C-alpha positions in Angstrom: 14.3 14.1 17.1 15.7 11.5 14.8 16.5 12.1 11.1 15.1 9.6 8.6 17.7 7.2 7.2 16.0 7.5 3.8 17.1 11.1 3.2 17.0 12.2 -0.5 20.6 13.6 -0.9 20.4 17.1 0.4 16.8 17.1 1.7 16.5 15.9 5.3 13.3 14.6 6.9 13.1 14.7 10.7 10.2 13.1 12.7 8.9 14.8 15.9 6.3 13.5 18.3 3.4 15.7 19.3 1.5 15.6 22.6 -1.0 13.1 21.1 1.9 10.7 20.4 1.4 11.3 16.7 4.6 11.6 14.6 4.9 14.5 12.2 7.6 14.9 9.5 9.7 18.1 9.3 11.6 19.0 6.1 15.0 20.8 6.2 17.4 21.8 3.5 21.1 20.8 3.3 21.8 23.8 5.6 19.1 22.7 8.0 16.9 25.5 7.0 13.2 24.7 7.7 11.2 24.0 4.6 7.8 25.3 5.8 5.6 24.4 2.8 6.2 20.7 2.6 6.3 20.4 6.4 2.9 22.1 6.6 1.4 20.0 3.8 2.4 16.7 5.4 1.1 18.0 8.8 -2.2 18.7 7.0 -2.2 15.1 5.6 -1.7 13.7 9.0 -4.4 15.8 10.7 -6.9 15.2 7.8 -6.5 11.4 8.0 -6.7 11.6 11.8 -10.0 13.5 11.6 -11.3 10.9 9.1 -10.5 8.2 11.7 -8.5 6.1 9.2 -6.7 3.0 10.5 -3.0 3.2 11.6 -1.8 1.2 8.5 -3.7 3.6 6.3 -2.3 6.6 8.2 1.2 5.4 7.6 0.6 4.7 3.9 -0.8 8.2 3.2 1.9 9.9 5.3 4.8 8.0 3.8 3.5 8.6 0.3 3.3 12.4 0.9 6.8 12.5 2.5 8.5 10.5 -0.3 6.9 12.5 -3.1 7.7 15.9 -1.5 11.2 14.9 -0.6 11.9 13.9 -4.2 10.2 17.0 -5.6 12.3 19.4 -3.5 15.4 17.4 -4.2 14.6 17.8 -7.9 13.9 21.5 -7.5 17.2 22.0 -5.7 19.1 20.2 -8.5 17.4 22.4 -11.1 17.7 25.6 -9.0 14.0 26.2 -9.2 11.5 27.7 -6.8 8.2 25.9 -6.2 6.4 29.0 -7.5 8.2 28.6 -10.8 7.0 25.1 -11.6 5.0 24.5 -14.8 3.9 21.6 -17.0 7.3 21.1 -18.6 8.9 20.9 -15.1 6.4 18.3 -14.0 7.0 16.2 -17.1 10.7 16.3 -16.5 10.2 15.5 -12.8 8.0 12.5 -13.7 10.8 11.2 -16.0 13.4 11.9 -13.3 11.4 9.8 -10.8 11.0 7.0 -13.3 14.8 6.8 -14.0 15.6 6.9 -10.2 13.1 4.1 -9.6 14.5 2.0 -12.4 17.9 1.9 -10.7 16.4 0.3 -7.6 17.1 -3.5 -7.5 13.6 -4.5 -6.5 12.2 -3.2 -9.8 14.6 -5.4 -11.8 14.4 -3.1 -14.8 10.6 -3.4 -15.1 9.8 -0.1 -16.9 6.1 -0.4 -16.5 6.1 -0.9 -12.7 8.6 2.0 -12.4 6.2 4.2 -14.3 3.4 3.3 -12.0 5.5 4.3 -9.0 6.4 7.6 -10.8 2.7 8.2 -11.3 2.0 7.8 -7.6 4.7 10.5 -6.8 3.3 12.8 -9.5 -0.3 12.6 -8.3 0.8 13.6 -4.8 2.7 16.6 -6.2 -0.4 17.8 -8.1 -2.3 17.6 -4.8 0.6 19.4 -3.0 0.6 22.3 -5.5 -3.2 22.6 -5.4 -3.1 22.8 -1.6 -0.3 25.4 -1.5 -2.1 27.7 -4.0 -5.4 27.3 -1.9 -3.4 28.4 1.2 -2.0 31.4 -0.7 1.6 30.0 -0.5 1.8 30.1 -4.3 0.7 32.7 -6.8 -3.0 32.5 -7.9 -2.4 31.1 -11.3 0.2 28.5 -10.5 -2.3 25.6 -11.1 -5.7 25.5 -12.7 -7.7 24.1 -15.7 -6.7 26.9 -18.1 -4.1 29.7 -18.5 -1.9 28.4 -15.6 1.6 27.2 -15.3 0.4 23.8 -14.3 -2.7 22.5 -16.0 -5.1 20.5 -13.8 -8.8 20.5 -12.8 -8.0 19.7 -9.1 -8.5 23.3 -7.9 -12.1 23.3 -9.4 -13.3 19.9 -8.4 -16.8 20.2 -7.0 -17.2 23.7 -8.4 -17.4 23.2 -12.1 -20.2 20.6 -11.9 -18.5 18.6 -14.8 -17.9 14.9 -14.1 -15.2 14.9 -16.8 -13.1 17.2 -14.6 -12.8 14.4 -12.1 -11.1 12.0 -14.5 -7.4 11.3 -13.9 -6.5 12.6 -17.3 -7.8 16.0 -16.3 -6.6 16.0 -12.7 -3.1 14.6 -13.4 -2.5 15.2 -17.2 1.3 14.6 -17.0 1.0 11.1 -15.7 2.4 8.2 -17.8 -0.6 7.2 -19.9 0.3 3.6 -20.8 1.9 1.7 -17.9 0.8 -1.7 -19.2 -0.7 -2.6 -15.9 -3.6 -4.5 -17.5 -1.4 -6.3 -20.0 -0.3 -9.9 -19.3 2.2 -10.1 -22.0 5.9 -9.8 -21.2 5.6 -9.1 -17.5 4.2 -10.4 -14.2 0.5 -9.9 -13.5 -0.4 -7.1 -11.2 0.2 -7.7 -7.5 -1.9 -5.8 -5.0 -0.1 -3.6 -2.5 -0.6 -2.5 1.1 -1.6 0.9 -0.3 -4.5 -0.7 -2.2 -5.7 -2.4 1.0 -5.4 0.8 3.1 -7.2 2.9 0.5 -10.0 0.3 0.2 -10.5 0.4 3.9 -10.6 4.3 3.9 -13.2 4.2 1.1 -15.4 1.7 3.1 -15.1 3.8 6.3 -16.2 6.9 4.5 -19.1 5.0 2.8 -20.5 4.5 6.4 -21.6 0.9 6.0 -19.9 -0.8 8.9 -21.3 -4.3 8.1 -20.0 -4.1 4.5 -16.7 -2.9 5.9 -16.3 -5.8 8.2 -17.3 -8.4 5.6 -15.1 -7.0 2.9 -12.0 -6.5 5.1 -12.4 -10.0 6.6 -12.4 -11.4 3.1 -9.4 -9.3 2.2 -7.5 -10.4 5.3 -8.2 -14.1 4.5 -6.9 -13.6 1.0 -3.7 -11.8 2.1 -3.1 -14.3 5.0 -3.5 -17.5 3.0 -3.1 -16.7 -0.8 -6.1 -19.0 -1.4 -8.1 -19.0 -4.7 -11.3 -16.9 -4.6 -13.3 -20.2 -5.0 -11.7 -21.5 -1.8 -12.5 -18.4 0.2 -16.1 -18.5 -1.0 -16.5 -22.2 -0.1 -15.6 -21.8 3.6 -18.3 -23.3 5.8 -19.5 -22.3 9.3 -18.9 -25.9 10.5 -15.1 -25.3 10.2 -15.1 -22.4 12.7 -17.3 -23.5 15.6 -16.1 -22.5 19.0 -15.7 -26.2 19.9 -13.3 -26.8 17.0 -11.3 -23.6 17.7 -10.9 -24.6 21.4 -9.8 -28.1 20.6 -7.2 -26.9 18.2 -5.9 -24.3 20.6 -5.7 -27.0 23.4 -3.2 -28.8 21.2 -1.0 -25.6 21.3 -1.1 -25.4 17.5 0.9 -22.5 16.0 -1.9 -21.8 13.6 -5.5 -23.0 12.8 -5.5 -25.6 10.1 -8.3 -25.2 7.5 -9.2 -27.3 4.5 -11.2 -25.2 2.1 -14.0 -27.4 0.5 -13.3 -26.0 -2.9 -9.6 -26.6 -3.9 -7.9 -26.9 -7.3 -7.8 -30.5 -8.7 -10.2 -31.6 -6.0 -7.5 -31.6 -3.4 -8.5 -31.6 0.3 -5.3 -30.2 1.9 -5.1 -28.4 5.2 -3.6 -25.0 5.2 -2.5 -22.8 8.2 -4.6 -19.7 9.1 -3.6 -17.2 11.8 -5.5 -17.5 15.0 -6.6 -13.9 14.9 -8.4 -14.3 11.6 -9.9 -17.7 12.6 -11.5 -16.1 15.7 -12.6 -13.1 13.7 -14.4 -15.5 11.3 -16.1 -17.1 14.3 -17.3 -13.7 15.5 -18.5 -12.8 12.1 -20.5 -16.0 11.8 -22.2 -15.3 15.2 -23.0 -11.7 14.5 -22.9 -10.2 11.0 -23.8 -13.4 9.1 -26.8 -13.8 11.4 -27.8 -10.2 10.8 -27.7 -10.7 7.0 -30.0 -13.7 7.3 -32.4 -11.9 9.6 -32.6 -8.8 7.4 -33.0 -10.7 4.1 -35.2 -13.4 5.6 -33.4 -16.1 3.6 -34.1 -19.7 4.6 -31.2 -21.2 6.5 -31.1 -24.2 4.3 -30.5 -22.0 1.2 -27.2 -20.7 2.7 -25.8 -24.3 2.7 -23.6 -23.3 5.6 -21.5 -20.9 3.6 -19.9 -18.2 5.7 -20.0 -15.3 3.2 -23.5 -14.3 2.1 -24.7 -11.5 -0.2 -26.0 -8.6 1.9 -28.7 -8.0 -0.7 -30.1 -11.6 -1.1 -28.7 -13.6 1.8 -27.6 -16.3 -0.6 -24.0 -17.6 -0.7 -21.4 -15.9 -2.8 -20.0 -18.0 -5.6 -16.3 -17.6 -6.5 -17.2 -15.4 -9.5 -19.7 -13.2 -7.7 -17.3 -12.7 -4.8 -14.5 -11.9 -7.2 -16.7 -9.4 -9.1 -17.8 -7.7 -5.8 -14.2 -7.2 -4.6 -12.9 -6.1 -8.0 -15.7 -3.5 -8.3 -14.8 -2.1 -4.9 -11.1 -1.8 -5.9 -12.2 -0.2 -9.1 -14.0 2.5 -7.1 -10.8 3.5 -5.4 -9.0 3.9 -8.7 -7.0 0.7 -8.9 -6.8 -0.9 -12.3 -7.7 -4.4 -13.6 -6.1 -7.2 -11.6 -6.1 -5.5 -8.2 -9.0 -7.5 -6.8 -8.8 -10.9 -5.1 -6.4 -12.2 -7.7 -4.1 -9.3 -7.1 -4.4 -9.9 -3.3 -3.5 -13.6 -3.9 -0.4 -12.6 -5.8 0.6 -10.2 -3.0 0.2 -12.9 -0.4 2.0 -15.5 -2.5 5.1 -13.3 -2.8 5.0 -12.5 0.9 4.8 -16.2 1.9 7.6 -17.0 -0.6 9.8 -14.3 0.9 9.1 -15.7 4.4 10.1 -19.2 3.3 13.3 -18.0 1.8 14.3 -16.0 4.9 13.4 -18.9 7.2 15.5 -21.4 5.2 18.4 -19.0 5.3 18.1 -18.6 9.0 17.9 -22.3 9.7 20.6 -23.3 7.2 18.3 -25.3 5.0 18.9 -26.1 1.3 18.6 -23.0 -0.9 18.6 -25.0 -4.1 15.9 -23.5 -6.3 14.0 -26.8 -6.7 13.9 -27.3 -2.9 12.7 -23.8 -2.2 10.1 -23.8 -4.9 8.8 -27.2 -3.7 8.5 -25.9 -0.1 6.6 -22.8 -1.4 4.3 -25.1 -3.4 3.5 -27.1 -0.3 2.7 -24.0 1.8 0.6 -22.4 -0.9 -1.0 -25.6 -2.4 -0.1 -24.3 -5.9 1.7 -25.8 -8.8 5.4 -25.4 -9.3 5.1 -22.9 -12.2 3.0 -20.4 -10.1 5.3 -21.0 -7.0 8.4 -20.4 -9.1 7.0 -17.0 -10.2 6.5 -16.1 -6.5 10.0 -17.4 -5.8 11.6 -15.2 -8.4 9.9 -12.1 -7.1 10.5 -12.8 -3.5 14.1 -13.8 -4.0 14.9 -10.5 -5.8 13.2 -8.5 -3.0 15.1 -10.3 -0.3 18.5 -10.1 -2.1 17.9 -6.5 -3.1 17.4 -5.4 0.4 19.9 -7.5 2.3 22.9 -6.9 0.0 22.4 -3.4 -1.3 19.6 -1.5 0.3 20.6 -2.2 3.8 24.2 -1.0 3.3 22.9 2.1 1.5 20.5 2.9 4.4 23.3 2.4 6.9 25.6 4.7 5.0 23.0 7.4 4.6 22.2 7.1 8.3 25.9 7.7 9.2 26.1 10.6 6.7 23.0 12.1 8.4 24.5 11.8 11.9 27.8 13.4 10.7 25.9 16.3 9.1 23.9 16.9 12.3 27.1 16.9 14.4 28.7 19.4 12.0 25.7 21.7 12.2 25.8 21.5 16.0 29.5 22.2 16.1 29.0 25.2 13.8 26.3 26.5 16.0 28.5 26.2 19.1 31.3 28.0 17.4 29.0 30.9 16.4 27.7 31.1 19.9 31.2 31.2 21.4 32.4 33.8 19.0 29.5 36.1 20.0 30.6 36.0 23.6 34.2 37.0 23.0 
């Protein structure tokens, strides 16, 4: 089994493969002693998500979140010489601040205190769930966590039992989270950019809701937004004539690398073509032939009223407008706990930064000009956006690329070497003990 290159100082994480080809994390201390509680918790997370039939990206997201949070928690406990059973509200508050300070040092955050606080909150919420699970499994004393009279105050252990909706608010479940992360504010910082975690959590929510048609429609819209970075009005304006089998086959016969699409609704009345991945183009064609037809049949809407728009309201059969589509996706993201800005606009910012990063890496690889004006202009052409918006994506993407290639990659390589050396030393010590016992 191979040790993770992202070890947190003296806490090691190993990955082992089970018979079902599923990988499970195993936690060990600096002396390679098995840490059973975090290992069992992460195993529970994997098995639970597997039984919920979540997607592989969602499985990776939930597992990695749990591993990162628990690795940092046990690293903190080790530094403070604390046992998990001793943890209380003050310790959690100090752990939250400790996570925030560590995050602030990472180059990709560029000193953004609010974003670093959001990341610390993600870690802290996982720790609350971890402590609740450990107490339920009788691995911690009975009054370690609870709504009153416990070392850690939280309503998580009584969710579903108290009958109070207020117990399910984040302020009651995770009271030591940073309260004001400024996510909704547009002053003095970049607007919220959706994450892969948001997308995976949304898919989980829709799967559990049991509406497969709604799942397919919503996730197709999300995939289009994250693939193209189009405005919501452009997505809503897509027409069935643009995705006929005949047009797809003709484009594929030209050996095109991607399927070029010109959204009818573009800013400043442009009519530019933009590349779309073949996989999404064919998924749209399948959607038109199946789910769209089913919506029209069920709602009995007249075909002429759809005006050829691809995406129709499941309730009325009428076309989504840009606003109604944006509101629909934003409400769904709101139901999974994300804050304002994490709907289609957040997805667009996520895609814009990804595309800008791809452009920077491609230009470096091909030896093209890396002058800021040239790179921003190329990003603008790919995205069909003005230079100001493209420059924002350029700044974010440039920091991400530089932060990893120069600093993070070297740190990862060094930590990997340290891990290998530590493993070899442990094996050597084991051999020496074995030899001494036979003398």
